[in-house]
SEFI-34971 format. One record per residue: residue number from 1; x, y, z of N, C-alpha, C, O in turn; residue in three letters. Coordinates in steps of 0.05 Angstrom, whole numbers. Example, Ala and Ser with C-alpha at 12.3 -4.5 7.8 and 13.67 -1.06 7.14 Angstrom:
2
<rec k="1" n_px="264" n_py="-114" n_pz="156" ca_px="246" ca_py="-90" ca_pz="156" c_px="264" c_py="-66" c_pz="156" o_px="285" o_py="-66" o_pz="169" r="ala"/>
<rec k="2" n_px="257" n_py="-45" n_pz="142" ca_px="273" ca_py="-21" ca_pz="143" c_px="258" c_py="1" c_pz="157" o_px="268" o_py="23" o_pz="161" r="ser"/>
***
This chain:
72
<rec k="1" n_px="649" n_py="-374" n_pz="-190" ca_px="621" ca_py="-386" ca_pz="-192" c_px="607" c_py="-368" c_pz="-180" o_px="612" o_py="-362" o_pz="-156" r="met"/>
<rec k="2" n_px="588" n_py="-354" n_pz="-195" ca_px="566" ca_py="-327" ca_pz="-182" c_px="542" c_py="-342" c_pz="-167" o_px="541" o_py="-361" o_pz="-151" r="gly"/>
<rec k="3" n_px="521" n_py="-325" n_pz="-180" ca_px="491" ca_py="-331" ca_pz="-167" c_px="489" c_py="-358" c_pz="-184" o_px="489" o_py="-379" o_pz="-171" r="ile"/>
<rec k="4" n_px="488" n_py="-358" n_pz="-213" ca_px="484" ca_py="-385" ca_pz="-221" c_px="486" c_py="-406" c_pz="-209" o_px="478" o_py="-424" o_pz="-225" r="glu"/>
<rec k="5" n_px="494" n_py="-415" n_pz="-190" ca_px="501" ca_py="-438" ca_pz="-172" c_px="471" c_py="-445" c_pz="-157" o_px="460" o_py="-466" o_pz="-150" r="gln"/>
<rec k="6" n_px="462" n_py="-418" n_pz="-154" ca_px="435" ca_py="-413" ca_pz="-145" c_px="405" c_py="-434" c_pz="-148" o_px="386" o_py="-444" o_pz="-137" r="lys"/>
<rec k="7" n_px="417" n_py="-431" n_pz="-169" ca_px="387" ca_py="-442" ca_pz="-188" c_px="396" c_py="-467" c_pz="-207" o_px="418" o_py="-469" o_pz="-218" r="phe"/>
<rec k="8" n_px="368" n_py="-488" n_pz="-208" ca_px="377" ca_py="-518" ca_pz="-220" c_px="358" c_py="-522" c_pz="-237" o_px="343" o_py="-503" o_pz="-238" r="his"/>
<rec k="9" n_px="352" n_py="-545" n_pz="-255" ca_px="336" ca_py="-547" ca_pz="-274" c_px="314" c_py="-561" c_pz="-256" o_px="292" o_py="-556" o_pz="-265" r="ala"/>
<rec k="10" n_px="314" n_py="-576" n_pz="-232" ca_px="298" ca_py="-595" ca_pz="-218" c_px="288" c_py="-577" c_pz="-197" o_px="300" o_py="-556" o_pz="-195" r="ser"/>
<rec k="11" n_px="266" n_py="-583" n_pz="-180" ca_px="258" ca_py="-564" ca_pz="-158" c_px="279" c_py="-576" c_pz="-133" o_px="290" o_py="-598" o_pz="-130" r="pro"/>
<rec k="12" n_px="280" n_py="-552" n_pz="-118" ca_px="299" ca_py="-554" ca_pz="-91" c_px="292" c_py="-584" c_pz="-75" o_px="269" o_py="-594" o_pz="-77" r="pro"/>
<rec k="13" n_px="305" n_py="-594" n_pz="-65" ca_px="294" ca_py="-619" ca_pz="-40" c_px="271" c_py="-618" c_pz="-24" o_px="255" o_py="-636" o_pz="-16" r="asn"/>
<rec k="14" n_px="274" n_py="-583" n_pz="-22" ca_px="253" ca_py="-580" ca_pz="4" c_px="224" c_py="-574" c_pz="-6" o_px="206" o_py="-570" o_pz="11" r="ser"/>
<rec k="15" n_px="220" n_py="-575" n_pz="-37" ca_px="199" ca_py="-571" ca_pz="-54" c_px="179" c_py="-594" c_pz="-61" o_px="186" o_py="-607" o_pz="-81" r="phe"/>
<rec k="16" n_px="157" n_py="-601" n_pz="-51" ca_px="150" ca_py="-624" ca_pz="-55" c_px="126" c_py="-620" c_pz="-83" o_px="113" o_py="-599" o_pz="-78" r="ser"/>
<rec k="17" n_px="119" n_py="-631" n_pz="-106" ca_px="96" ca_py="-627" ca_pz="-115" c_px="72" c_py="-625" c_pz="-110" o_px="54" o_py="-620" o_pz="-126" r="ile"/>
<rec k="18" n_px="70" n_py="-629" n_pz="-85" ca_px="37" ca_py="-635" ca_pz="-67" c_px="44" c_py="-610" c_pz="-56" o_px="23" o_py="-605" o_pz="-45" r="ser"/>
<rec k="19" n_px="63" n_py="-587" n_pz="-49" ca_px="61" ca_py="-566" ca_pz="-42" c_px="49" c_py="-544" c_pz="-59" o_px="64" o_py="-541" o_pz="-78" r="ser"/>
<rec k="20" n_px="30" n_py="-528" n_pz="-61" ca_px="26" ca_py="-502" ca_pz="-68" c_px="44" c_py="-482" c_pz="-72" o_px="39" o_py="-463" o_pz="-88" r="lys"/>
<rec k="21" n_px="66" n_py="-485" n_pz="-57" ca_px="87" ca_py="-461" ca_pz="-61" c_px="107" c_py="-468" c_pz="-50" o_px="108" o_py="-486" o_pz="-34" r="phe"/>
<rec k="22" n_px="130" n_py="-451" n_pz="-60" ca_px="153" ca_py="-446" ca_pz="-35" c_px="161" c_py="-430" c_pz="-24" o_px="165" o_py="-411" o_pz="-40" r="phe"/>
<rec k="23" n_px="167" n_py="-425" n_pz="0" ca_px="177" ca_py="-399" ca_pz="12" c_px="213" c_py="-401" c_pz="18" o_px="225" o_py="-418" o_pz="32" r="val"/>
<rec k="24" n_px="225" n_py="-381" n_pz="2" ca_px="251" ca_py="-381" ca_pz="4" c_px="254" c_py="-354" c_pz="22" o_px="240" o_py="-334" o_pz="17" r="ser"/>
<rec k="25" n_px="274" n_py="-353" n_pz="45" ca_px="285" ca_py="-340" ca_pz="59" c_px="320" c_py="-335" c_pz="67" o_px="333" o_py="-347" o_pz="83" r="arg"/>
<rec k="26" n_px="328" n_py="-311" n_pz="47" ca_px="352" ca_py="-301" ca_pz="51" c_px="378" c_py="-323" c_pz="33" o_px="401" o_py="-327" o_pz="37" r="gly"/>
<rec k="27" n_px="360" n_py="-333" n_pz="11" ca_px="382" ca_py="-355" ca_pz="-8" c_px="397" c_py="-338" c_pz="-29" o_px="420" o_py="-343" o_pz="-32" r="glu"/>
<rec k="28" n_px="383" n_py="-317" n_pz="-43" ca_px="394" ca_py="-300" ca_pz="-51" c_px="411" c_py="-277" c_pz="-42" o_px="436" o_py="-276" o_pz="-45" r="ile"/>
<rec k="29" n_px="395" n_py="-254" n_pz="-27" ca_px="399" ca_py="-235" ca_pz="-1" c_px="397" c_py="-246" c_pz="17" o_px="388" o_py="-269" o_pz="16" r="asn"/>
<rec k="30" n_px="405" n_py="-234" n_pz="43" ca_px="402" ca_py="-240" ca_pz="64" c_px="375" c_py="-236" c_pz="76" o_px="362" o_py="-250" o_pz="92" r="asp"/>
<rec k="31" n_px="366" n_py="-208" n_pz="61" ca_px="342" ca_py="-192" ca_pz="77" c_px="319" c_py="-199" c_pz="61" o_px="297" o_py="-191" o_pz="66" r="asp"/>
<rec k="32" n_px="325" n_py="-216" n_pz="40" ca_px="302" ca_py="-230" ca_pz="12" c_px="281" c_py="-246" c_pz="19" o_px="291" o_py="-267" o_pz="28" r="leu"/>
<rec k="33" n_px="252" n_py="-247" n_pz="20" ca_px="234" ca_py="-268" ca_pz="17" c_px="221" c_py="-270" c_pz="-12" o_px="214" o_py="-253" o_pz="-29" r="ile"/>
<rec k="34" n_px="221" n_py="-301" n_pz="-12" ca_px="214" ca_py="-302" ca_pz="-45" c_px="187" c_py="-318" c_pz="-40" o_px="185" o_py="-330" o_pz="-18" r="ser"/>
<rec k="35" n_px="168" n_py="-319" n_pz="-56" ca_px="145" ca_py="-346" ca_pz="-53" c_px="147" c_py="-346" c_pz="-81" o_px="150" o_py="-325" o_pz="-94" r="ile"/>
<rec k="36" n_px="145" n_py="-376" n_pz="-91" ca_px="141" ca_py="-382" ca_pz="-109" c_px="124" c_py="-405" c_pz="-118" o_px="124" o_py="-424" o_pz="-103" r="thr"/>
<rec k="37" n_px="111" n_py="-408" n_pz="-138" ca_px="99" ca_py="-423" ca_pz="-136" c_px="102" c_py="-445" c_pz="-168" o_px="102" o_py="-430" o_pz="-188" r="ala"/>
<rec k="38" n_px="103" n_py="-463" n_pz="-173" ca_px="105" ca_py="-476" ca_pz="-205" c_px="84" c_py="-476" c_pz="-221" o_px="62" o_py="-487" o_pz="-216" r="pro"/>
<rec k="39" n_px="89" n_py="-463" n_pz="-241" ca_px="69" ca_py="-475" ca_pz="-273" c_px="75" c_py="-495" c_pz="-281" o_px="96" o_py="-505" o_pz="-289" r="val"/>
<rec k="40" n_px="47" n_py="-506" n_pz="-279" ca_px="44" ca_py="-543" ca_pz="-297" c_px="39" c_py="-546" c_pz="-322" o_px="19" o_py="-532" o_pz="-324" r="phe"/>
<rec k="41" n_px="43" n_py="-554" n_pz="-341" ca_px="36" ca_py="-559" ca_pz="-366" c_px="16" c_py="-586" c_pz="-373" o_px="0" o_py="-590" o_pz="-391" r="val"/>
<rec k="42" n_px="25" n_py="-601" n_pz="-351" ca_px="15" ca_py="-624" ca_pz="-347" c_px="19" c_py="-631" c_pz="-310" o_px="31" o_py="-619" o_pz="-292" r="ala"/>
<rec k="43" n_px="5" n_py="-655" n_pz="-309" ca_px="11" ca_py="-662" ca_pz="-279" c_px="36" c_py="-668" c_pz="-272" o_px="50" o_py="-686" o_pz="-282" r="pro"/>
<rec k="44" n_px="43" n_py="-653" n_pz="-255" ca_px="75" ca_py="-667" ca_pz="-247" c_px="106" c_py="-654" c_pz="-271" o_px="130" o_py="-653" o_pz="-266" r="gly"/>
<rec k="45" n_px="91" n_py="-647" n_pz="-295" ca_px="102" ca_py="-629" ca_pz="-302" c_px="108" c_py="-594" c_pz="-309" o_px="96" o_py="-580" o_pz="-325" r="lys"/>
<rec k="46" n_px="127" n_py="-586" n_pz="-294" ca_px="129" ca_py="-560" ca_pz="-287" c_px="146" c_py="-546" c_pz="-314" o_px="166" o_py="-556" o_pz="-323" r="ile"/>
<rec k="47" n_px="133" n_py="-521" n_pz="-324" ca_px="146" ca_py="-509" ca_pz="-349" c_px="151" c_py="-482" c_pz="-337" o_px="170" o_py="-469" o_pz="-345" r="ile"/>
<rec k="48" n_px="135" n_py="-473" n_pz="-319" ca_px="151" ca_py="-442" ca_pz="-301" c_px="139" c_py="-439" c_pz="-273" o_px="127" o_py="-452" o_pz="-256" r="ala"/>
<rec k="49" n_px="149" n_py="-413" n_pz="-279" ca_px="139" ca_py="-410" ca_pz="-241" c_px="137" c_py="-380" c_pz="-234" o_px="151" o_py="-361" o_pz="-242" r="ala"/>
<rec k="50" n_px="117" n_py="-380" n_pz="-217" ca_px="112" ca_py="-352" ca_pz="-220" c_px="125" c_py="-337" c_pz="-190" o_px="125" o_py="-353" o_pz="-171" r="leu"/>
<rec k="51" n_px="133" n_py="-315" n_pz="-185" ca_px="149" ca_py="-304" ca_pz="-160" c_px="139" c_py="-284" c_pz="-142" o_px="136" o_py="-264" o_pz="-156" r="asn"/>
<rec k="52" n_px="133" n_py="-279" n_pz="-124" ca_px="135" ca_py="-256" ca_pz="-106" c_px="159" c_py="-245" c_pz="-90" o_px="153" o_py="-247" o_pz="-66" r="ile"/>
<rec k="53" n_px="183" n_py="-235" n_pz="-93" ca_px="201" ca_py="-220" ca_pz="-71" c_px="198" c_py="-203" c_pz="-64" o_px="190" o_py="-186" o_pz="-79" r="ala"/>
<rec k="54" n_px="203" n_py="-196" n_pz="-33" ca_px="197" ca_py="-170" ca_pz="-28" c_px="224" c_py="-170" c_pz="-6" o_px="239" o_py="-189" o_pz="-7" r="ala"/>
<rec k="55" n_px="230" n_py="-149" n_pz="13" ca_px="249" ca_py="-145" ca_pz="27" c_px="233" c_py="-167" c_pz="51" o_px="209" o_py="-162" o_pz="54" r="pro"/>
<rec k="56" n_px="240" n_py="-183" n_pz="64" ca_px="236" ca_py="-200" ca_pz="89" c_px="223" c_py="-182" c_pz="111" o_px="207" o_py="-193" o_pz="126" r="glu"/>
<rec k="57" n_px="226" n_py="-163" n_pz="113" ca_px="220" ca_py="-147" ca_pz="141" c_px="191" c_py="-126" c_pz="131" o_px="181" o_py="-110" o_pz="146" r="asn"/>
<rec k="58" n_px="179" n_py="-132" n_pz="102" ca_px="156" ca_py="-128" ca_pz="99" c_px="138" c_py="-143" c_pz="96" o_px="115" o_py="-135" o_pz="94" r="arg"/>
<rec k="59" n_px="145" n_py="-169" n_pz="95" ca_px="124" ca_py="-191" ca_pz="96" c_px="122" c_py="-203" c_pz="121" o_px="137" o_py="-221" o_pz="128" r="val"/>
<rec k="60" n_px="98" n_py="-193" n_pz="139" ca_px="90" ca_py="-208" ca_pz="164" c_px="84" c_py="-240" c_pz="152" o_px="75" o_py="-249" o_pz="131" r="pro"/>
<rec k="61" n_px="97" n_py="-256" n_pz="183" ca_px="95" ca_py="-285" ca_pz="169" c_px="53" c_py="-294" c_pz="171" o_px="38" o_py="-313" o_pz="163" r="glu"/>
<rec k="62" n_px="51" n_py="-276" n_pz="181" ca_px="14" ca_py="-283" ca_pz="182" c_px="5" c_py="-276" c_pz="149" o_px="-16" o_py="-285" o_pz="141" r="glu"/>
<rec k="63" n_px="22" n_py="-261" n_pz="133" ca_px="16" ca_py="-267" ca_pz="106" c_px="26" c_py="-283" c_pz="86" o_px="21" o_py="-286" o_pz="62" r="arg"/>
<rec k="64" n_px="43" n_py="-295" n_pz="103" ca_px="57" ca_py="-323" ca_pz="74" c_px="41" c_py="-333" c_pz="58" o_px="42" o_py="-331" o_pz="33" r="ile"/>
<rec k="65" n_px="21" n_py="-348" n_pz="75" ca_px="-1" ca_py="-366" ca_pz="65" c_px="-16" c_py="-351" c_pz="50" o_px="-17" o_py="-360" o_pz="27" r="ser"/>
<rec k="66" n_px="-27" n_py="-331" n_pz="54" ca_px="-44" ca_py="-311" ca_pz="33" c_px="-32" c_py="-307" c_pz="6" o_px="-42" o_py="-310" o_pz="-17" r="glu"/>
<rec k="67" n_px="-9" n_py="-301" n_pz="12" ca_px="11" ca_py="-293" ca_pz="-13" c_px="14" c_py="-317" c_pz="-28" o_px="5" o_py="-320" o_pz="-51" r="leu"/>
<rec k="68" n_px="31" n_py="-339" n_pz="-12" ca_px="32" ca_py="-363" ca_pz="-30" c_px="9" c_py="-367" c_pz="-44" o_px="13" o_py="-373" o_pz="-67" r="gly"/>
<rec k="69" n_px="-19" n_py="-366" n_pz="-36" ca_px="-43" ca_py="-370" ca_pz="-46" c_px="-51" c_py="-352" c_pz="-74" o_px="-64" o_py="-360" o_pz="-93" r="asp"/>
<rec k="70" n_px="-42" n_py="-334" n_pz="-70" ca_px="-43" ca_py="-319" ca_pz="-93" c_px="-24" c_py="-325" c_pz="-119" o_px="-33" o_py="-321" o_pz="-142" r="met"/>
<rec k="71" n_px="-5" n_py="-333" n_pz="-115" ca_px="19" ca_py="-341" ca_pz="-130" c_px="7" c_py="-364" c_pz="-142" o_px="6" o_py="-366" o_pz="-166" r="val"/>
<rec k="72" n_px="0" n_py="-379" n_pz="-127" ca_px="-3" ca_py="-408" ca_pz="-135" c_px="-37" c_py="-412" c_pz="-147" o_px="-45" o_py="-434" o_pz="-155" r="ala"/>
***
């Protein structure tokens, strides 16, 4: 199996609906950081997601919250 194993129809266990965004480090590529926020059609119903991805060394830790707010 390939990359399709990484994606699921439901949010990952570490994501809470009350969270504004989710940060993934190295799940697809070792040096990639991804900041993702759900798009809701109704309370609790996710229809899409918005994502920012970049090499992890280009995203300082102090910018993650700011970027997460931009996506959310």
